[in-house]
Every structure is written in C-alpha cells, then in structure tokens.
C-alpha positions in Angstrom: 93.7 57.1 -10.3 92.5 59.7 -12.0 95.7 59.9 -14.5 95.5 56.6 -15.3 91.8 57.3 -16.6 92.7 60.6 -18.3 95.5 58.3 -19.6 93.8 56.1 -21.4 91.2 57.5 -22.3 93.2 60.3 -24.0 94.7 56.9 -25.6 91.7 55.3 -27.0 90.8 59.1 -28.2 93.9 59.0 -30.1 93.8 55.6 -31.7 89.9 56.0 -32.5 91.0 59.6 -34.9 93.6 57.5 -35.7 91.6 54.8 -37.2 88.7 57.0 -38.5 91.7 58.6 -40.7 92.5 55.7 -41.8 88.9 54.3 -43.0 88.4 57.8 -44.6 91.7 57.6 -46.5 91.3 53.8 -47.7 87.2 54.7 -48.7 88.7 57.5 -50.5 91.2 55.6 -52.4 89.3 52.4 -53.1 86.0 53.4 -55.1 82.9 50.4 -54.9 81.6 51.7 -58.1 84.7 50.3 -60.3 83.9 46.9 -59.1 81.3 46.2 -60.9 82.7 48.0 -64.0 85.7 45.7 -63.7 83.5 42.5 -62.8 80.0 43.1 -63.8 77.2 41.1 -61.6 76.2 37.7 -63.0 72.3 37.4 -64.2 72.2 34.0 -62.7 72.4 33.0 -59.2 73.5 29.7 -59.0 
C-alpha cells in the first residue's frame, strides 16, 4: 500500500513540475503588453 502512495505522489509531483514549466515558458512567450499595442482598448463601453 505504501508503494501505491509513493507512486501516486511521485506521479503528481512530476505532473505538477511539467505543468509549471509549460506555464512558465508560455507566459514568457506570450507577452500580455503586446495585446494593447496591437488592439488598443476602446474608449467607450457598449
């Protein structure tokens, strides 16, 4: 039973690390400041 817990916890740690690396590189690649340069915020709200 202990091997099951170690396997599941280890898999979750690996999954979390890989997801955090992917999110880190995606946030570096897609700069949110460029969105307002390309498509500026409208002055009026409809």
